[in-house]
Backbone of each chain as ProteinMPNN parsed JSONL, in Angstrom:
{"seq_chain_A": "MSREPNVIYVGRKPPMNYVLAVITLFNAGNKEVTLKARGQAITTAIDAAEITRRRFMQDLKVNKINLGTDEVQMQEGGTRNVSTIEITLTTEAKPKEEAKATQKAKESA", "coords_chain_A": {"N_chain_A": [[-92.234, 6.325, -23.708], [-94.639, 7.515, -24.149], [-95.828, 5.939, -25.92], [-97.284, 3.917, -24.842], [-100.563, 2.907, -24.848], [-102.384, 2.744, -22.773], [-101.771, 4.36, -20.616], [-102.04, 6.98, -18.296], [-101.01, 10.203, -17.803], [-100.812, 12.026, -14.922], [-101.473, 15.34, -14.063], [-101.707, 18.75, -13.279], [-104.412, 19.178, -13.559], [-107.973, 19.144, -12.544], [-109.123, 16.286, -10.537], [-111.323, 15.011, -11.728], [-111.013, 15.23, -14.496], [-109.116, 13.254, -15.072], [-110.445, 11.015, -14.113], [-112.403, 10.793, -16.061], [-110.76, 10.216, -18.273], [-109.776, 7.711, -17.525], [-112.159, 6.145, -17.439], [-112.864, 6.361, -20.156], [-110.767, 5.039, -21.375], [-111.119, 2.426, -20.409], [-113.643, 1.874, -21.463], [-112.971, 1.802, -24.108], [-112.006, -0.674, -24.455], [-109.729, -1.505, -23.073], [-108.138, -3.633, -20.646], [-106.73, -2.933, -18.573], [-105.491, -0.066, -16.946], [-103.152, 2.465, -16.413], [-102.261, 4.883, -14.053], [-99.999, 7.491, -13.954], [-97.942, 9.579, -11.903], [-96.23, 12.355, -10.392], [-94.673, 13.949, -7.565], [-96.691, 16.581, -6.155], [-98.857, 15.91, -7.679], [-99.42, 13.294, -7.189], [-101.334, 12.983, -5.229], [-103.598, 13.798, -6.606], [-103.697, 11.737, -8.561], [-104.355, 9.537, -6.959], [-106.789, 10.371, -5.836], [-108.246, 10.411, -8.34], [-108.22, 7.668, -8.945], [-109.664, 6.634, -6.737], [-112.142, 7.971, -6.922], [-113.085, 7.039, -9.409], [-113.346, 4.333, -8.891], [-115.126, 4.24, -6.744], [-117.337, 5.775, -7.495], [-118.007, 5.346, -10.164], [-117.089, 2.87, -11.413], [-117.632, 0.117, -9.935], [-116.567, -2.381, -10.057], [-113.899, -2.168, -10.353], [-110.479, -2.815, -9.713], [-107.598, -2.11, -7.701], [-104.725, -3.017, -8.951], [-101.981, -2.987, -8.813], [-99.432, -1.078, -7.27], [-96.776, 1.003, -7.755], [-94.016, 2.605, -6.275], [-91.574, 5.206, -6.753], [-88.619, 7.115, -7.552], [-87.721, 10.092, -9.141], [-85.132, 11.93, -10.7], [-84.956, 15.321, -10.897], [-84.149, 18.038, -13.012], [-83.211, 21.165, -11.875], [-84.237, 24.605, -12.429], [-82.613, 26.512, -11.38], [-80.269, 25.21, -11.47], [-78.5, 22.148, -10.598], [-79.964, 19.179, -9.015], [-83.093, 17.689, -7.982], [-84.796, 15.357, -5.97], [-87.77, 13.646, -6.809], [-90.735, 12.109, -5.785], [-92.486, 9.319, -7.276], [-95.486, 7.768, -8.585], [-97.152, 4.747, -9.694], [-100.144, 3.602, -10.537], [-101.91, 0.819, -11.151], [-104.895, -0.058, -12.606], [-107.355, -2.521, -12.873], [-110.116, -4.089, -14.53], [-112.562, -6.325, -13.492], [-114.76, -7.186, -14.681], [-117.491, -9.305, -15.475], [-118.567, -10.794, -18.633], [-121.268, -10.148, -19.024], [-121.835, -7.96, -17.266], [-120.063, -6.202, -18.294], [-121.147, -5.691, -20.827], [-123.427, -4.332, -20.067], [-122.317, -2.057, -18.883], [-121.127, -0.816, -21.12], [-123.333, -0.264, -22.534], [-124.67, 1.553, -20.878], [-122.8, 3.693, -20.999], [-123.097, 4.411, -23.585], [-125.715, 5.345, -23.522], [-125.526, 7.609, -21.932], [-124.064, 9.147, -23.53]], "CA_chain_A": [[-93.297, 6.121, -22.706], [-95.912, 8.052, -24.652], [-96.321, 4.948, -26.877], [-98.222, 3.011, -24.182], [-101.904, 3.481, -25.053], [-103.293, 2.694, -21.639], [-101.197, 5.084, -19.518], [-102.548, 8.383, -18.186], [-100.076, 11.028, -17.004], [-101.618, 12.929, -14.16], [-100.719, 16.621, -13.827], [-102.334, 19.761, -12.41], [-105.914, 19.346, -13.775], [-108.775, 18.531, -11.446], [-109.15, 14.824, -10.6], [-112.374, 14.514, -12.619], [-110.472, 15.097, -15.854], [-108.398, 11.958, -15.116], [-111.468, 10.016, -13.994], [-112.994, 10.656, -17.421], [-109.783, 9.577, -19.098], [-109.739, 6.291, -17.129], [-113.371, 5.495, -17.903], [-112.752, 6.326, -21.648], [-109.809, 3.955, -21.84], [-111.745, 1.114, -20.167], [-114.73, 1.691, -22.418], [-112.325, 1.509, -25.436], [-111.635, -2.108, -24.457], [-108.525, -1.858, -22.258], [-108.456, -4.367, -19.465], [-105.784, -2.396, -17.608], [-105.216, 1.307, -17.147], [-102.168, 2.891, -15.428], [-102.11, 6.293, -13.74], [-98.635, 7.865, -13.505], [-97.865, 10.926, -11.376], [-95.108, 12.591, -9.479], [-94.793, 15.154, -6.7], [-98.015, 16.874, -5.6], [-99.894, 15.293, -8.522], [-99.685, 11.958, -6.705], [-102.623, 13.0, -4.545], [-104.615, 13.842, -7.689], [-103.838, 10.415, -9.149], [-105.088, 8.695, -5.99], [-108.136, 10.898, -5.949], [-108.889, 9.936, -9.561], [-108.424, 6.251, -8.819], [-110.686, 6.397, -5.774], [-113.418, 8.478, -7.442], [-113.512, 6.087, -10.48], [-113.687, 3.079, -8.258], [-116.278, 4.321, -5.787], [-118.555, 6.412, -8.048], [-118.323, 4.984, -11.57], [-116.803, 1.49, -11.815], [-117.494, -0.585, -8.69], [-115.824, -3.62, -10.211], [-112.491, -1.812, -10.56], [-109.551, -3.266, -8.671], [-106.234, -1.591, -7.775], [-103.998, -4.251, -9.198], [-100.554, -2.821, -8.465], [-98.943, 0.316, -7.015], [-95.321, 1.111, -7.644], [-93.413, 3.884, -5.887], [-90.267, 5.406, -7.304], [-88.021, 8.391, -7.33], [-87.135, 10.668, -10.321], [-84.233, 13.09, -10.488], [-85.449, 16.443, -11.706], [-83.208, 19.109, -13.17], [-83.804, 22.427, -11.402], [-83.964, 25.755, -13.246], [-81.46, 27.18, -10.756], [-79.134, 24.32, -11.53], [-78.569, 21.07, -9.553], [-81.077, 18.262, -9.18], [-83.873, 17.438, -6.801], [-85.526, 14.091, -6.117], [-89.245, 13.772, -6.717], [-91.354, 10.783, -5.707], [-93.439, 9.028, -8.341], [-96.357, 6.612, -8.3], [-97.815, 4.156, -10.787], [-101.294, 2.925, -10.053], [-102.513, 0.048, -12.243], [-106.277, -0.484, -12.303], [-107.913, -3.581, -13.77], [-111.546, -4.332, -14.417], [-112.83, -7.785, -13.378], [-116.165, -7.371, -15.076], [-117.922, -10.493, -16.281], [-119.032, -10.347, -19.931], [-122.613, -9.527, -18.896], [-121.701, -6.664, -16.632], [-119.332, -5.353, -19.199], [-122.051, -5.261, -21.826], [-124.278, -3.37, -19.45], [-121.531, -0.866, -18.688], [-120.956, -0.195, -22.395], [-124.643, 0.283, -22.907], [-124.81, 2.763, -20.013], [-121.915, 4.744, -21.515], [-123.745, 4.863, -24.855], [-126.915, 6.068, -23.207], [-125.226, 8.938, -21.425], [-123.257, 9.915, -24.541]], "C_chain_A": [[-94.653, 6.518, -23.274], [-96.554, 7.048, -25.643], [-97.37, 4.08, -26.22], [-99.632, 3.635, -24.281], [-102.738, 3.54, -23.829], [-102.645, 3.342, -20.388], [-101.701, 6.512, -19.499], [-101.534, 9.134, -17.29], [-100.893, 12.095, -16.261], [-100.859, 14.168, -13.783], [-101.582, 17.486, -12.857], [-103.863, 19.949, -12.656], [-106.654, 18.759, -12.634], [-108.947, 17.042, -11.647], [-110.2, 14.305, -11.599], [-111.949, 14.396, -14.08], [-109.846, 13.691, -16.052], [-109.408, 10.821, -14.96], [-112.093, 9.721, -15.314], [-112.046, 9.936, -18.31], [-109.734, 8.101, -18.783], [-110.936, 5.58, -17.675], [-113.343, 5.344, -19.443], [-111.948, 5.159, -22.061], [-110.395, 2.565, -21.562], [-112.862, 0.845, -21.168], [-114.192, 1.401, -23.847], [-111.823, 0.098, -25.49], [-110.365, -2.488, -23.675], [-108.973, -2.625, -21.015], [-107.666, -3.831, -18.28], [-105.515, -0.951, -17.932], [-104.225, 1.734, -16.086], [-102.155, 4.407, -15.325], [-100.718, 6.6, -13.304], [-98.621, 9.301, -13.038], [-96.628, 11.097, -10.567], [-95.373, 13.854, -8.671], [-96.229, 15.326, -6.185], [-99.132, 16.24, -6.41], [-100.228, 13.893, -8.043], [-101.04, 11.889, -5.995], [-103.765, 13.016, -5.557], [-104.853, 12.484, -8.309], [-104.626, 9.503, -8.259], [-106.54, 9.06, -5.874], [-108.899, 10.339, -7.177], [-109.207, 8.478, -9.464], [-109.626, 5.945, -7.884], [-112.103, 6.861, -6.262], [-113.933, 7.492, -8.519], [-114.091, 4.832, -9.86], [-114.953, 3.112, -7.445], [-117.552, 4.841, -6.521], [-118.971, 5.817, -9.384], [-118.147, 3.503, -11.908], [-116.555, 0.613, -10.563], [-116.659, -1.834, -8.818], [-114.315, -3.383, -10.471], [-111.63, -2.282, -9.444], [-108.207, -2.46, -8.852], [-105.329, -2.806, -7.81], [-102.533, -4.129, -8.671], [-100.245, -1.385, -8.277], [-97.454, 0.256, -6.928], [-94.923, 2.545, -7.244], [-92.046, 3.978, -6.494], [-89.788, 6.815, -7.049], [-87.41, 8.843, -8.689], [-86.218, 11.767, -9.914], [-84.664, 14.179, -11.461], [-84.407, 17.516, -11.771], [-83.897, 20.443, -12.773], [-83.391, 23.565, -12.335], [-82.714, 26.478, -12.697], [-80.217, 26.316, -10.79], [-79.245, 23.269, -10.414], [-79.844, 20.205, -9.818], [-81.824, 18.114, -7.866], [-84.603, 16.086, -7.029], [-86.988, 14.29, -5.934], [-89.826, 12.355, -6.725], [-92.366, 10.595, -6.833], [-94.323, 7.852, -7.906], [-96.922, 6.123, -9.633], [-98.929, 3.319, -10.236], [-101.926, 2.18, -11.202], [-103.874, -0.448, -11.825], [-106.67, -1.509, -13.307], [-109.411, -3.739, -13.51], [-111.753, -5.863, -14.403], [-114.243, -8.047, -13.8], [-116.377, -8.677, -15.804], [-118.519, -9.992, -17.551], [-120.404, -9.614, -19.86], [-122.539, -8.104, -18.374], [-121.07, -5.7, -17.583], [-120.266, -4.808, -20.305], [-122.983, -4.155, -21.291], [-123.584, -1.995, -19.287], [-121.388, -0.091, -20.005], [-122.246, 0.442, -22.821], [-124.927, 1.588, -22.139], [-124.013, 3.917, -20.598], [-122.496, 5.314, -22.778], [-124.909, 5.759, -24.536], [-126.591, 7.529, -22.737], [-124.389, 9.74, -22.41], [-124.14, 10.824, -25.343]], "O_chain_A": [[-95.681, 5.935, -22.93], [-97.66, 7.268, -26.135], [-98.252, 3.552, -26.897], [-99.846, 4.765, -23.84], [-103.714, 4.29, -23.789], [-102.923, 2.939, -19.259], [-101.783, 7.174, -20.533], [-101.257, 8.721, -16.164], [-101.56, 12.934, -16.866], [-99.75, 14.094, -13.253], [-102.08, 17.035, -11.826], [-104.499, 20.788, -12.018], [-106.11, 17.99, -11.841], [-108.922, 16.562, -12.78], [-109.988, 13.277, -12.242], [-112.469, 13.556, -14.815], [-110.045, 13.049, -17.084], [-109.261, 9.776, -15.595], [-112.301, 8.562, -15.674], [-112.49, 9.078, -19.074], [-109.657, 7.292, -19.707], [-110.8, 4.533, -18.308], [-113.756, 4.309, -19.966], [-112.323, 4.382, -22.939], [-110.209, 1.639, -22.351], [-113.01, -0.273, -21.66], [-114.896, 0.822, -24.675], [-111.251, -0.3, -26.504], [-109.985, -3.657, -23.63], [-110.008, -2.335, -20.415], [-107.897, -4.22, -17.135], [-105.322, -0.622, -19.102], [-104.43, 1.393, -14.921], [-102.055, 5.123, -16.322], [-100.261, 6.004, -12.328], [-99.211, 10.166, -13.685], [-96.032, 10.125, -10.102], [-96.183, 14.703, -9.046], [-96.894, 14.354, -5.827], [-100.235, 16.047, -5.9], [-101.248, 13.344, -8.461], [-101.786, 10.918, -6.119], [-104.772, 12.33, -5.382], [-105.99, 12.087, -8.564], [-105.484, 8.762, -8.737], [-107.416, 8.197, -5.819], [-110.03, 9.866, -7.063], [-110.299, 8.049, -9.835], [-110.478, 5.116, -8.201], [-113.104, 6.188, -6.016], [-115.118, 7.157, -8.518], [-115.155, 4.344, -10.241], [-115.746, 2.17, -7.441], [-118.669, 4.419, -6.224], [-120.159, 5.785, -9.705], [-118.975, 2.936, -12.622], [-115.406, 0.394, -10.18], [-116.1, -2.315, -7.832], [-113.575, -4.319, -10.773], [-112.027, -2.155, -8.286], [-107.769, -2.184, -9.969], [-105.189, -3.527, -6.822], [-101.966, -5.091, -8.153], [-100.728, -0.537, -9.027], [-96.911, -0.476, -6.101], [-95.417, 3.532, -7.788], [-91.404, 2.956, -6.736], [-90.472, 7.61, -6.405], [-86.674, 8.081, -9.316], [-86.454, 12.463, -8.927], [-84.724, 13.976, -12.673], [-83.827, 17.891, -10.752], [-84.977, 20.786, -13.254], [-82.331, 23.508, -12.959], [-81.884, 26.98, -13.455], [-79.205, 26.671, -10.186], [-79.965, 23.454, -9.433], [-80.647, 20.483, -10.709], [-81.286, 18.37, -6.789], [-84.967, 15.748, -8.155], [-87.425, 15.003, -5.03], [-89.462, 11.52, -7.553], [-93.009, 11.542, -7.286], [-93.981, 7.071, -7.017], [-97.148, 6.898, -10.563], [-98.654, 2.371, -9.502], [-102.43, 2.801, -12.138], [-104.014, -1.162, -10.832], [-106.348, -1.379, -14.488], [-109.887, -3.54, -12.392], [-111.175, -6.583, -15.217], [-114.869, -9.007, -13.349], [-115.567, -9.099, -16.63], [-118.96, -8.844, -17.586], [-120.638, -8.616, -20.541], [-123.1, -7.175, -18.954], [-121.469, -4.539, -17.684], [-120.192, -3.635, -20.672], [-123.277, -3.181, -21.985], [-124.179, -0.942, -19.519], [-121.51, 1.134, -20.022], [-122.269, 1.533, -23.391], [-125.369, 2.583, -22.714], [-124.529, 5.032, -20.679], [-122.419, 6.515, -23.035], [-125.099, 6.798, -25.169], [-127.269, 8.494, -23.088], [-124.046, 10.891, -22.142], [-123.656, 11.536, -26.223]]}, "seq_chain_B": "MSREPNVIYVGRKPPMNYVLAVITLFNAGNKEVTLKARGQAITTAIDAAEITRRRFMQDLKVNKINLGTDEVQMQEGGTRNVSTIEITLTTEAKPKEEAKATQKAKESA", "coords_chain_B": {"N_chain_B": [[-107.008, 3.453, 17.117], [-104.618, 4.762, 17.708], [-103.362, 3.018, 19.256], [-101.783, 1.207, 17.936], [-98.492, 0.311, 17.781], [-96.674, 0.525, 15.75], [-97.335, 2.344, 13.783], [-97.219, 5.245, 11.872], [-98.459, 8.437, 11.723], [-98.703, 10.578, 9.084], [-98.281, 14.034, 8.618], [-98.127, 17.507, 8.287], [-95.438, 18.026, 8.623], [-91.925, 18.252, 7.588], [-90.685, 15.767, 5.267], [-88.339, 14.458, 6.278], [-88.681, 14.306, 9.071], [-90.451, 12.184, 9.353], [-89.049, 10.171, 8.206], [-87.055, 9.764, 10.077], [-88.66, 8.87, 12.149], [-89.561, 6.41, 11.125], [-87.106, 4.988, 10.891], [-86.364, 4.935, 13.575], [-88.438, 3.279, 14.674], [-87.963, 0.835, 13.402], [-85.393, 0.304, 14.365], [-86.073, -0.109, 16.974], [-86.912, -2.649, 16.94], [-89.175, -3.406, 15.53], [-90.657, -5.309, 12.857], [-92.096, -4.403, 10.878], [-93.396, -1.449, 9.655], [-95.904, 1.051, 9.379], [-96.954, 3.735, 7.331], [-99.337, 6.205, 7.525], [-101.425, 8.403, 5.77], [-103.302, 11.264, 4.596], [-104.969, 13.151, 1.975], [-103.096, 15.999, 0.89], [-100.859, 15.233, 2.372], [-100.194, 12.762, 1.566], [-98.23, 12.746, -0.484], [-96.026, 13.459, 1.057], [-95.802, 11.206, 2.717], [-95.086, 9.212, 0.856], [-92.684, 10.346, -0.061], [-91.201, 10.141, 2.338], [-91.095, 7.35, 2.627], [-89.626, 6.675, 0.328], [-87.212, 8.081, 0.662], [-86.256, 6.901, 2.976], [-85.883, 4.262, 2.151], [-84.089, 4.515, 0.02], [-81.928, 6.063, 0.963], [-81.255, 5.337, 3.587], [-82.02, 2.679, 4.474], [-81.345, 0.182, 2.7], [-82.301, -2.335, 2.515], [-84.96, -2.276, 2.817], [-88.414, -3.045, 2.115], [-91.27, -2.235, 0.198], [-94.108, -3.388, 1.31], [-96.871, -3.476, 1.206], [-99.527, -1.519, -0.149], [-102.225, 0.377, 0.529], [-105.084, 2.007, -0.719], [-107.576, 4.393, 0.081], [-110.701, 6.016, 1.127], [-111.702, 8.748, 3.038], [-114.362, 10.302, 4.825], [-114.724, 13.632, 5.41], [-115.628, 16.038, 7.804], [-116.714, 19.277, 7.063], [-115.8, 22.637, 8.033], [-117.561, 24.561, 7.216], [-119.851, 23.162, 7.168], [-121.454, 20.175, 5.92], [-119.888, 17.441, 3.992], [-116.693, 16.226, 2.808], [-114.881, 14.253, 0.52], [-111.823, 12.617, 1.192], [-108.801, 11.333, -0.022], [-106.934, 8.475, 1.126], [-103.873, 6.885, 2.211], [-102.066, 3.918, 2.976], [-98.997, 2.824, 3.697], [-97.13, 0.002, 3.955], [-94.095, -0.904, 5.276], [-91.474, -3.26, 5.252], [-88.686, -4.927, 6.736], [-86.191, -6.926, 5.326], [-83.901, -7.882, 6.356], [-81.179, -10.036, 6.838], [-80.029, -11.877, 9.722], [-77.284, -11.161, 10.117], [-76.864, -8.758, 8.665], [-78.68, -7.227, 9.951], [-77.606, -6.951, 12.513], [-75.43, -5.452, 11.865], [-76.629, -3.138, 11.005], [-77.795, -2.227, 13.364], [-75.581, -1.716, 14.825], [-74.394, 0.326, 13.341], [-76.317, 2.292, 13.741], [-75.916, 2.741, 16.421], [-73.383, 3.771, 16.431], [-73.749, 6.193, 15.119], [-75.213, 7.471, 16.897]], "CA_chain_B": [[-105.974, 3.485, 16.091], [-103.361, 5.239, 18.266], [-102.79, 1.957, 20.068], [-100.83, 0.465, 17.127], [-97.228, 0.925, 18.077], [-95.792, 0.673, 14.592], [-97.964, 3.173, 12.766], [-96.805, 6.66, 11.871], [-99.415, 9.324, 10.993], [-97.95, 11.61, 8.347], [-98.992, 15.274, 8.561], [-97.55, 18.629, 7.497], [-94.014, 18.278, 8.898], [-91.082, 17.86, 6.451], [-90.492, 14.282, 5.129], [-87.226, 13.907, 7.147], [-89.23, 13.965, 10.386], [-91.132, 10.875, 9.325], [-87.975, 9.208, 7.946], [-86.442, 9.484, 11.396], [-89.638, 8.047, 12.899], [-89.507, 5.043, 10.549], [-85.876, 4.337, 11.271], [-86.443, 4.682, 15.014], [-89.313, 2.172, 14.921], [-87.264, -0.377, 12.963], [-84.301, 0.014, 15.263], [-86.649, -0.55, 18.221], [-87.168, -4.087, 16.869], [-90.335, -3.718, 14.716], [-90.351, -5.902, 11.552], [-93.032, -3.797, 9.954], [-93.819, -0.063, 9.972], [-96.907, 1.562, 8.446], [-97.147, 5.147, 7.231], [-100.708, 6.539, 7.142], [-101.598, 9.798, 5.421], [-104.463, 11.568, 3.707], [-104.87, 14.429, 1.277], [-101.816, 16.386, 0.381], [-99.809, 14.56, 3.112], [-99.862, 11.457, 0.849], [-96.948, 12.938, -1.14], [-95.0, 13.425, 2.074], [-95.641, 9.851, 3.118], [-94.326, 8.55, -0.196], [-91.329, 10.906, 0.016], [-90.537, 9.593, 3.497], [-90.874, 5.961, 2.339], [-88.588, 6.595, -0.68], [-85.927, 8.564, 1.233], [-85.795, 5.862, 3.996], [-85.472, 3.089, 1.393], [-82.949, 4.78, -0.878], [-80.762, 6.645, 1.57], [-80.903, 4.848, 4.904], [-82.271, 1.263, 4.723], [-81.502, -0.351, 1.385], [-83.008, -3.643, 2.535], [-86.4, -2.053, 3.081], [-89.291, -3.355, 0.995], [-92.662, -1.753, 0.314], [-94.817, -4.691, 1.382], [-98.313, -3.36, 0.86], [-100.051, -0.153, -0.263], [-103.729, 0.41, 0.489], [-105.72, 3.277, -0.95], [-108.963, 4.504, 0.679], [-111.345, 7.351, 1.107], [-112.328, 9.135, 4.295], [-115.286, 11.392, 4.728], [-114.281, 14.68, 6.357], [-116.601, 17.037, 8.139], [-116.16, 20.587, 6.734], [-116.173, 23.693, 9.006], [-118.766, 25.26, 6.665], [-120.926, 22.208, 7.101], [-121.28, 19.221, 4.808], [-118.714, 16.596, 4.064], [-115.917, 16.195, 1.61], [-114.095, 12.999, 0.501], [-110.39, 12.841, 1.142], [-108.125, 10.052, -0.26], [-105.979, 8.044, 2.149], [-102.893, 5.854, 1.804], [-101.36, 3.198, 4.0], [-97.755, 2.171, 3.101], [-96.506, -0.891, 4.951], [-92.704, -1.214, 4.995], [-90.898, -4.389, 6.016], [-87.253, -5.098, 6.535], [-85.906, -8.295, 5.058], [-82.515, -8.059, 6.713], [-80.729, -11.291, 7.444], [-79.492, -11.572, 11.04], [-75.992, -10.542, 10.064], [-77.07, -7.408, 8.2], [-79.429, -6.553, 10.992], [-76.653, -6.635, 13.537], [-74.579, -4.369, 11.328], [-77.463, -1.903, 10.978], [-77.918, -1.805, 14.753], [-74.242, -1.214, 15.212], [-74.277, 1.591, 12.651], [-77.175, 3.283, 14.433], [-75.33, 3.057, 17.685], [-72.242, 4.577, 16.132], [-74.149, 7.538, 14.725], [-75.969, 8.072, 18.067]], "C_chain_B": [[-104.629, 3.864, 16.709], [-102.707, 4.15, 19.111], [-101.732, 1.174, 19.322], [-99.467, 1.111, 17.295], [-96.328, 1.156, 16.891], [-96.47, 1.38, 13.435], [-97.599, 4.626, 12.945], [-97.844, 7.467, 11.054], [-98.653, 10.503, 10.378], [-98.828, 12.84, 8.219], [-98.222, 16.322, 7.731], [-96.068, 18.847, 7.77], [-93.161, 17.833, 7.639], [-90.851, 16.345, 6.438], [-89.453, 13.719, 6.073], [-87.722, 13.548, 8.556], [-89.739, 12.555, 10.426], [-90.077, 9.767, 8.971], [-87.308, 8.798, 9.224], [-87.366, 8.617, 12.258], [-89.619, 6.616, 12.439], [-88.267, 4.328, 11.014], [-85.874, 3.999, 12.752], [-87.277, 3.454, 15.344], [-88.643, 0.832, 14.522], [-86.141, -0.711, 13.912], [-84.817, -0.399, 16.644], [-87.086, -2.005, 18.162], [-88.404, -4.408, 16.024], [-89.879, -4.296, 13.375], [-91.15, -5.238, 10.474], [-93.425, -2.43, 10.457], [-94.813, 0.422, 8.931], [-97.008, 3.084, 8.517], [-98.574, 5.389, 6.784], [-100.78, 8.045, 6.856], [-102.885, 10.019, 4.627], [-104.239, 12.915, 3.088], [-103.471, 14.736, 0.786], [-100.637, 15.774, 1.155], [-99.399, 13.25, 2.471], [-98.515, 11.579, 0.216], [-95.813, 12.872, -0.108], [-94.754, 12.04, 2.567], [-94.802, 9.043, 2.141], [-92.906, 9.034, -0.219], [-90.615, 10.239, 1.177], [-90.183, 8.102, 3.271], [-89.661, 5.841, 1.366], [-87.234, 7.02, -0.121], [-85.405, 7.492, 2.192], [-85.181, 4.678, 3.186], [-84.178, 3.374, 0.614], [-81.682, 5.261, -0.127], [-80.315, 5.975, 2.836], [-81.044, 3.31, 5.074], [-82.481, 0.595, 3.378], [-82.244, -1.673, 1.356], [-84.502, -3.508, 2.76], [-87.248, -2.344, 1.836], [-90.636, -2.722, 1.273], [-93.517, -2.99, 0.192], [-96.229, -4.602, 0.876], [-98.693, -1.886, 0.786], [-101.559, -0.274, -0.381], [-104.191, 1.854, 0.268], [-107.127, 3.222, -0.314], [-109.543, 5.854, 0.605], [-111.958, 7.616, 2.486], [-113.31, 10.324, 4.055], [-114.944, 12.392, 5.788], [-115.35, 15.719, 6.542], [-116.014, 18.457, 7.867], [-116.657, 21.554, 7.809], [-117.484, 24.389, 8.53], [-120.001, 24.35, 6.654], [-120.799, 21.314, 5.895], [-120.094, 18.379, 4.962], [-117.982, 16.63, 2.728], [-115.121, 14.835, 1.678], [-112.608, 13.303, 0.402], [-109.759, 11.397, 0.904], [-107.096, 9.743, 0.811], [-105.037, 7.021, 1.566], [-102.352, 5.185, 3.058], [-100.194, 2.463, 3.351], [-97.158, 1.282, 4.205], [-95.077, -1.25, 4.427], [-92.245, -2.35, 5.861], [-89.377, -4.444, 5.74], [-87.001, -6.607, 6.347], [-84.458, -8.61, 5.414], [-82.28, -9.436, 7.277], [-80.091, -10.92, 8.781], [-78.187, -10.808, 11.032], [-76.133, -9.034, 9.727], [-77.727, -6.579, 9.309], [-78.527, -6.061, 12.102], [-75.816, -5.432, 13.149], [-75.379, -3.065, 11.365], [-77.597, -1.326, 12.389], [-76.642, -1.117, 15.209], [-74.073, 0.174, 14.605], [-75.095, 2.664, 13.428], [-76.575, 3.74, 15.713], [-74.125, 4.002, 17.488], [-72.613, 6.036, 15.858], [-74.881, 8.243, 15.832], [-75.042, 8.926, 18.933]], "O_chain_B": [[-103.596, 3.345, 16.286], [-101.607, 4.348, 19.628], [-100.874, 0.544, 19.94], [-99.286, 2.292, 16.999], [-95.339, 1.884, 16.983], [-96.226, 1.073, 12.268], [-97.667, 5.166, 14.049], [-98.068, 7.21, 9.871], [-98.045, 11.308, 11.083], [-99.973, 12.746, 7.775], [-97.742, 16.043, 6.632], [-95.481, 19.768, 7.204], [-93.662, 17.127, 6.765], [-90.826, 15.715, 7.496], [-89.636, 12.63, 6.618], [-87.234, 12.593, 9.16], [-89.507, 11.814, 11.382], [-90.206, 8.613, 9.38], [-87.025, 7.62, 9.437], [-86.908, 7.745, 12.997], [-89.658, 5.697, 13.257], [-88.341, 3.191, 11.48], [-85.441, 2.917, 13.149], [-86.885, 2.658, 16.199], [-88.759, -0.165, 15.235], [-85.939, -1.88, 14.244], [-84.063, -0.989, 17.417], [-87.563, -2.56, 19.152], [-88.678, -5.588, 15.806], [-88.873, -3.864, 12.812], [-90.921, -5.47, 9.287], [-93.763, -2.295, 11.633], [-94.6, 0.231, 7.734], [-97.131, 3.66, 9.598], [-98.997, 4.839, 5.767], [-100.252, 8.854, 7.618], [-103.466, 9.087, 4.07], [-103.448, 13.723, 3.574], [-102.75, 13.852, 0.325], [-99.514, 15.788, 0.649], [-98.356, 12.692, 2.809], [-97.701, 10.662, 0.325], [-94.76, 12.294, -0.378], [-93.603, 11.688, 2.825], [-93.92, 8.284, 2.543], [-91.989, 8.229, -0.378], [-89.48, 9.797, 0.996], [-89.111, 7.649, 3.672], [-88.785, 5.002, 1.572], [-86.22, 6.383, -0.404], [-84.206, 7.216, 2.201], [-84.104, 4.179, 3.514], [-83.28, 2.532, 0.574], [-80.553, 4.937, -0.496], [-79.129, 6.015, 3.164], [-80.23, 2.712, 5.777], [-83.617, 0.437, 2.931], [-82.754, -2.09, 0.316], [-85.218, -4.502, 2.879], [-86.907, -1.981, 0.71], [-91.094, -2.671, 2.414], [-93.642, -3.573, -0.885], [-96.733, -5.509, 0.213], [-98.215, -1.088, 1.592], [-102.086, -0.941, -1.272], [-103.762, 2.781, 0.954], [-107.75, 2.167, -0.198], [-108.923, 6.769, 0.062], [-112.664, 6.763, 3.023], [-113.088, 11.192, 3.21], [-114.877, 12.041, 6.966], [-115.917, 16.227, 5.575], [-114.946, 18.791, 8.38], [-117.717, 21.374, 8.408], [-118.357, 24.74, 9.324], [-121.066, 24.745, 6.18], [-120.104, 21.658, 4.939], [-119.338, 18.528, 5.922], [-118.533, 16.994, 1.689], [-114.757, 14.368, 2.758], [-112.191, 14.153, -0.385], [-110.147, 10.42, 1.545], [-106.456, 10.651, 1.343], [-105.341, 6.37, 0.567], [-102.201, 5.834, 4.093], [-100.405, 1.566, 2.534], [-96.738, 1.773, 5.252], [-94.896, -1.797, 3.339], [-92.569, -2.418, 7.047], [-88.889, -4.063, 4.676], [-87.518, -7.44, 7.092], [-83.857, -9.512, 4.83], [-83.062, -9.944, 8.082], [-79.657, -9.782, 8.965], [-77.991, -9.905, 11.844], [-75.589, -8.174, 10.419], [-77.382, -5.424, 9.557], [-78.647, -4.93, 12.575], [-75.534, -4.541, 13.95], [-74.847, -2.014, 11.721], [-77.526, -0.114, 12.591], [-76.656, -0.086, 15.881], [-73.651, 1.102, 15.295], [-74.616, 3.762, 13.714], [-76.667, 4.907, 16.093], [-73.895, 4.909, 18.288], [-71.929, 6.969, 16.278], [-75.149, 9.442, 15.755], [-75.482, 9.496, 19.932]]}, "name": "protein", "num_of_chains": 2, "seq": "MSREPNVIYVGRKPPMNYVLAVITLFNAGNKEVTLKARGQAITTAIDAAEITRRRFMQDLKVNKINLGTDEVQMQEGGTRNVSTIEITLTTEAKPKEEAKATQKAKESAMSREPNVIYVGRKPPMNYVLAVITLFNAGNKEVTLKARGQAITTAIDAAEITRRRFMQDLKVNKINLGTDEVQMQEGGTRNVSTIEITLTTEAKPKEEAKATQKAKESA"}
């Protein structure tokens, strides 16, 4: 799973960390970025997607959302089910807008 | 919003409460049930959808997932953005299966 270059695993960090990761991957030329999370981190993943879309990349579209369930081994023994989410974001930027976005990123760097 | 008869607002109760609500609405004849949640309750909504689909209604499909953002008034003044989710579940049961499901529900009642 760690081989996929355009997948971000969302954990316990603040949403803005993942927002930055999403923007970085899009600026690196990816047309599609996927956020994966499970359990309480699901809220963080959705926060990151919403913040990116509303504040930084207005042309971003939520392309696909998959729900799932993982079986997690407990320390005390036994297993527990944990819900998972995969949010796939795509950019529909036209060449011109894309160029502008790249320029903006360079300016703020 | 509270007029919609097939919408369940997910809050702080355990996921099984909402699982029961979903099953009840489907057994009442609804072809579509929507779970709405925001903030940390999003995880509970996804848990409820997954438990219903995997443990109780195998023919259930996640038809649509919408993400959104609500502005929430803070007690200390000011506003904060909270992510929201709407999960629409549909049953694709054929008449025969549906009859069986109803019968099962009656048996366990």
